[in-house]
C-alpha positions in Angstrom: 183.3 -22.4 163.4 183.3 -18.3 161.7 182.0 -16.2 164.0 178.5 -14.7 162.9 179.7 -10.9 163.3 182.8 -11.6 161.4 181.1 -10.1 158.4 180.1 -7.1 160.1 183.7 -5.2 159.8 183.8 -6.3 156.1 182.2 -5.0 152.7 179.7 -2.4 152.9 180.3 -1.8 156.5 184.0 -1.3 156.3 183.4 1.1 153.1 180.9 3.1 155.2 183.3 3.3 157.9 185.7 4.5 156.0 183.6 7.1 154.2 183.0 8.3 157.7 186.4 8.9 158.8 187.2 10.5 155.2 184.4 12.9 155.6 182.8 12.1 152.5 179.7 9.8 153.9 176.6 11.0 152.2 174.0 8.4 154.0 172.0 9.0 157.2 172.6 12.7 157.2 170.3 14.2 160.1 168.3 17.4 159.0 167.7 19.8 161.9 164.4 21.2 160.2 160.7 20.0 158.8 160.9 18.1 155.3 160.6 21.1 152.9 162.2 22.9 149.5 165.0 23.7 152.1 166.2 22.2 155.0 168.6 23.1 158.0 171.8 20.8 158.4 174.5 21.3 160.5 172.9 25.1 161.1 173.2 25.8 157.2 170.3 26.0 154.7 170.4 23.8 152.0 167.9 23.4 149.0 166.3 20.0 149.0 166.2 18.0 145.8 166.0 14.5 147.2 163.2 13.9 148.6 159.6 12.5 147.4 157.5 15.2 148.5 156.2 15.9 145.2 153.1 18.0 146.0 155.3 19.9 149.2 152.5 19.1 151.5 154.7 17.9 154.5 154.5 21.7 156.0 150.9 22.5 154.8 149.1 24.1 157.8 146.1 22.2 156.8 147.6 18.7 156.8 149.5 19.6 160.3 146.2 20.6 161.6 144.5 17.5 160.7 147.3 15.3 162.2 146.8 17.1 165.6 143.1 16.8 165.6 143.7 13.1 164.9 145.5 12.9 168.1 143.0 14.6 170.1 140.4 12.5 169.1 141.9 8.9 168.9 145.5 9.3 170.4 148.5 8.7 169.3 148.6 5.0 168.6 146.4 2.0 167.9 148.3 -0.8 170.0 147.6 -3.3 167.7 147.1 -4.8 164.4 144.5 -4.2 162.0 143.3 -7.5 162.2 142.4 -7.4 166.0 141.9 -4.0 167.8 143.9 -1.6 165.6 141.4 -0.6 163.0 139.6 2.9 163.8 136.7 4.6 161.7 139.3 6.8 160.2 141.2 3.7 158.8 138.0 2.7 157.1 137.4 6.5 156.2 140.8 6.6 154.3 140.2 3.0 152.6 136.8 4.2 151.4 138.0 7.5 149.7 140.8 5.6 148.3 139.1 3.2 146.6 137.3 6.1 145.1 140.3 7.9 143.9 141.7 5.3 142.2 138.7 3.8 140.7 138.5 0.6 142.1 136.1 -1.6 143.8 137.9 -1.9 147.3 141.2 -0.5 149.0 143.2 -1.8 152.3 145.5 0.3 154.1 149.0 -1.3 155.4 151.5 0.3 157.9 154.3 0.9 155.1 154.5 0.8 151.5 157.1 -2.0 151.9 155.0 -4.0 153.8 151.9 -3.4 151.1 153.9 -5.2 148.5 155.8 -7.8 150.5 152.0 -9.0 152.0 150.1 -8.7 148.7 152.8 -10.9 146.6 153.6 -13.4 149.0 149.9 -13.7 149.5 148.4 -13.9 146.1 151.6 -16.2 144.6 150.9 -19.7 145.6 153.0 -22.8 144.9 152.1 -23.6 141.3 151.9 -19.7 140.3 154.6 -17.4 138.6 155.3 -14.0 139.7 157.0 -12.2 136.7 158.8 -8.4 137.7 160.7 -5.7 135.6 164.4 -5.9 136.3 164.1 -2.7 137.8 161.5 -2.9 140.1 161.5 -1.8 143.9 163.3 -3.7 146.6 160.0 -4.3 148.2 158.8 -5.8 144.8 161.8 -8.2 144.8 161.4 -9.1 148.9 157.6 -9.9 148.0 158.4 -12.3 145.3 161.1 -13.9 147.2 158.7 -14.8 150.2 156.1 -16.0 147.6 155.8 -19.9 147.6 155.6 -19.7 143.5 158.3 -19.1 141.3 159.5 -15.9 139.7 161.2 -14.2 136.8 162.6 -11.0 135.9 162.2 -9.4 132.5 164.4 -6.7 131.0 163.6 -3.1 132.0 160.7 -2.0 130.3 160.6 -4.7 127.2 157.6 -6.0 126.5 158.9 -8.4 123.9 161.0 -10.2 126.5 157.9 -10.3 128.9 156.2 -12.2 125.9 159.2 -14.5 125.4 159.6 -15.4 129.0 155.9 -16.1 129.5 156.0 -18.0 126.2 158.8 -20.2 127.2 158.1 -20.9 131.2 154.9 -23.0 130.9 153.3 -22.7 134.5 149.8 -25.0 136.0 149.0 -22.2 137.8 148.2 -18.3 137.9 150.6 -15.5 136.8 150.9 -12.4 138.3 153.2 -9.5 136.4 154.1 -6.8 138.9 155.7 -3.3 137.6 156.7 0.1 138.9 154.5 2.8 137.3 157.4 5.2 137.7 160.7 3.7 138.2 162.3 5.3 141.1 166.2 5.5 140.1 165.6 6.6 136.5 162.1 8.7 136.3 161.0 6.6 133.6 157.5 5.5 133.0 156.3 1.6 133.0 155.0 0.8 129.1 151.5 -0.1 130.6 149.6 -0.1 127.5 152.0 -2.7 125.7 152.3 -5.0 128.8 148.5 -5.1 129.0 148.5 -6.9 125.7 150.9 -9.4 126.5 149.0 -9.8 129.8 146.0 -10.5 127.8 147.7 -12.8 125.5 149.1 -15.2 128.7 146.1 -14.7 130.7 147.8 -12.7 133.6 146.8 -10.5 135.8 148.8 -7.0 136.6 149.8 -5.5 139.6 151.2 -1.7 139.2 153.1 -0.3 142.3 152.3 3.4 142.1 154.4 4.8 144.8 156.1 7.4 142.6 152.8 8.0 140.2 150.0 8.8 142.5 149.9 12.8 143.1 152.4 13.0 140.2 150.9 11.1 136.8 147.0 11.5 135.4 144.8 13.9 135.0 143.7 14.1 138.5 147.0 12.2 140.3 145.6 8.9 140.2 148.6 7.3 138.9 150.0 5.2 135.8 146.8 3.8 134.5 145.0 7.1 134.6 147.8 8.5 132.7 147.4 5.8 129.9 143.4 6.1 130.5 143.7 2.1 131.0 142.2 1.8 134.7 139.6 -0.9 133.7 142.9 -3.5 132.6 144.9 -2.9 135.5 144.0 -5.4 138.3 145.9 -4.2 141.5 147.5 -0.7 142.5 150.2 -0.1 145.1 150.5 3.1 146.4 152.3 4.8 149.5 151.6 7.7 152.0 155.6 8.5 152.6 155.7 10.5 149.5 152.7 13.0 147.7 150.8 11.8 150.7 153.4 13.1 153.4 152.9 10.8 155.7 153.5 7.1 156.3 151.9 3.8 154.9 150.7 2.3 152.0 147.6 0.4 150.4 146.5 -1.9 147.6 143.3 -1.4 145.5 141.7 -3.8 143.1 138.8 -5.9 143.1 136.7 -6.6 146.5 136.9 -10.5 146.6 140.7 -9.8 146.2 141.1 -7.5 148.7 139.5 -9.2 151.0 141.6 -12.1 150.5 144.8 -10.1 151.2 143.2 -8.6 154.1 142.6 -11.9 156.0 145.7 -13.6 154.7 148.6 -11.1 154.6 151.1 -11.9 157.3 152.6 -8.5 156.7 149.3 -6.9 157.8 147.8 -9.3 160.0 150.8 -9.0 162.0 151.8 -5.5 162.0 151.1 -2.6 164.0 148.2 -0.5 162.9 149.0 2.9 161.0 148.7 5.6 164.0 145.8 8.2 163.4 148.0 10.9 162.8 149.6 9.2 160.0 146.1 8.0 158.6 144.4 12.1 159.0 147.5 13.6 157.2 146.4 11.5 154.4 143.3 12.3 153.7 143.9 15.7 154.2 146.4 15.9 151.2 144.2 13.7 149.5 141.4 16.1 149.8 143.8 19.3 149.0 145.2 17.1 145.6 141.4 16.8 144.4 140.6 20.5 145.3 143.8 21.8 144.0 144.3 20.5 140.6 147.0 23.4 139.9 149.4 21.6 142.2 150.1 19.0 139.5 150.3 21.6 136.9 153.2 23.2 139.0 155.3 20.1 139.7 155.2 19.5 136.1 156.0 23.0 135.5 159.1 22.3 137.5 160.0 19.1 136.3 160.2 20.7 132.7 162.1 23.5 133.5 164.8 21.5 135.3 164.7 18.6 132.6 165.6 21.3 130.0 168.1 23.1 132.3 170.1 19.9 132.6 169.7 18.7 129.2 171.2 22.4 128.0 173.7 22.1 130.0 175.1 19.0 129.1 174.2 16.3 131.5 173.3 12.8 130.7 169.4 12.6 132.4 168.7 9.1 131.1 165.2 8.4 130.3 163.6 10.3 132.9 159.8 11.3 132.2 158.8 12.5 135.3 160.0 14.7 138.4 162.5 12.1 139.2 165.6 13.6 137.1 168.8 11.3 137.0 172.0 13.0 136.6 174.3 9.8 135.5 177.9 10.4 136.3 179.5 7.0 135.8 182.0 6.1 138.2 181.1 5.5 141.9 183.7 7.9 143.1 183.2 10.9 141.0 179.4 10.0 141.6 180.2 10.8 145.5 182.6 13.8 144.8 179.8 15.3 143.0 177.4 14.9 145.4 179.8 16.3 148.2 180.5 19.2 146.4 176.9 20.0 146.0 176.1 19.5 149.5 179.0 21.8 150.3 177.7 24.5 147.5 174.0 24.4 149.7 172.4 21.4 147.3 171.0 17.7 149.0 170.4 14.9 146.3 171.1 11.5 146.4 174.4 9.6 145.1 173.2 6.5 143.8 175.6 3.4 143.0 175.9 -0.3 142.2 173.6 -2.4 143.3 170.6 -0.1 143.1 171.9 0.8 139.7 174.3 -1.2 136.9 177.8 -1.0 137.8 179.4 1.9 136.3 176.1 3.8 136.1 176.6 5.9 139.4 174.0 8.8 139.4 172.4 11.7 141.4 168.9 11.4 142.1 167.1 14.2 142.0 163.6 14.8 142.9 161.4 18.2 142.3 158.4 19.3 144.5 155.3 21.5 143.3 156.3 24.2 146.0 160.1 24.8 144.6 160.0 28.1 143.8 161.9 29.2 140.2 164.6 31.1 142.2 165.1 27.9 144.0 165.6 25.8 141.1 167.6 28.6 139.2 170.3 28.1 142.0 170.2 24.5 141.4 170.8 24.5 138.0 173.9 27.1 138.7 175.5 24.9 141.4 175.3 21.8 139.2 177.0 24.2 136.3 179.5 25.0 138.5 180.4 21.5 140.2 180.0 19.9 136.7 182.7 22.0 135.4 184.5 21.6 138.3 185.3 18.0 137.8 184.9 17.8 134.3 181.1 16.3 133.6 180.2 18.7 131.5 
C-alpha cells in the first residue's frame, strides 16, 4: 500500500516549501492593518492593488458602525443554518433589498459566494440535464458542475459560436443551464451576454451569470452585467458575492420566486451550512445603501481604471483584454512572474502573481485591481514602480 500522505511532500507542496525557504513565496502574506488602498506588512506601508475592494468601503465609518450595531442587537453569530434556527429578520431584509436592487423577483443569501454557486448549480442540474460553462469560469462554478448529477461541457472562452456548436452537437433529454462569469476574475474582460442570450434562446437554455466581480462595478447603478448590457429580463439567475464591493462575506442568488424557493429548500450548501453572522449581513446592507446614494463612487472607480489602463498601455505592458478595474499584466514565464512580483513587493506595491493552472501555461500574469478610493498620487506611484521594475527585468 502507498502512504496516503506521501503526496503531501510532493508537487505543489514541495514547490511552496522551496519558495518559502528561498524567500519569494507570494501567498498567505499576513497583513497587519485593515483592507484599504494602503496596507501594513512587516511594519512597512505598501500600496494595495491586489484586492477586490472595488468601492473601497471596508474602512467606511458608516459600514463599521452598522456591523457593530448588528452585534449589539443580534449578537456575534446565529449558531445554526438558515433552514433551522439561523434566519434573522436582518437576513430577510437583505434578501428583499437585493431582489429589488437586482430587478429580480426573489433573492437568497448563502454563507459564501463559493457555496452559492456550488449549491445552486448542483441543485438545479439533474441526471438528464446539461450544464455548459465558459472555459475561464470561476472554480466555484466548476465545482458546482462536478457535484451536479447531469452532464457538463465547456465552451471556448467567450466564444459564442463554440457554445452554439456544442449545444447543437450534444442532444439532451432534460434541461440546459448555461453558466458564465459576468466579469472574468483573471482577465478582467466581460462576458458577451447579448450573443449568449441569442444562443440560449435558440436552444431553449436557461442562463446563470456569476456577477461576483460585476456588482458594484458594471451598470448604471452597479447592478452588474445584465444592467450593463440592458438585458436584465433575458437573464434567469444572477449570483453575487459580498466579499468584494460589499466589503463583507457571503453570497446570494437572485431570480424567479419559484426557482429561488426550490433552491432554498433543496440546496445542501445552504441547508447544512451555518448562517451568515449579523455583522456580515449588516455590512452588506450599509454598503448597498452607500452604493445607491453615492453614484460618484462608480464614476471614481472607472476614472481609476481608465487612468491605469492607459498608463500601462503607454508603458508597453500587455494588459490582455481587460475592460474593467481588473487589469492583468501578462508576463509569461512563471519564474519571471514571481520575480516581477517580488521586486514590486520590495518597492512597496502589493498585487497577485497568477500562474498555471489558474491561467494557461506560459501566460503567467500579475493580477492588479483598483478601488474607487485609490488616489491619483497612489496610482502614479504604482505606475512609476511598474516602469522601474519592468525595465529592470526586461519586460518593457
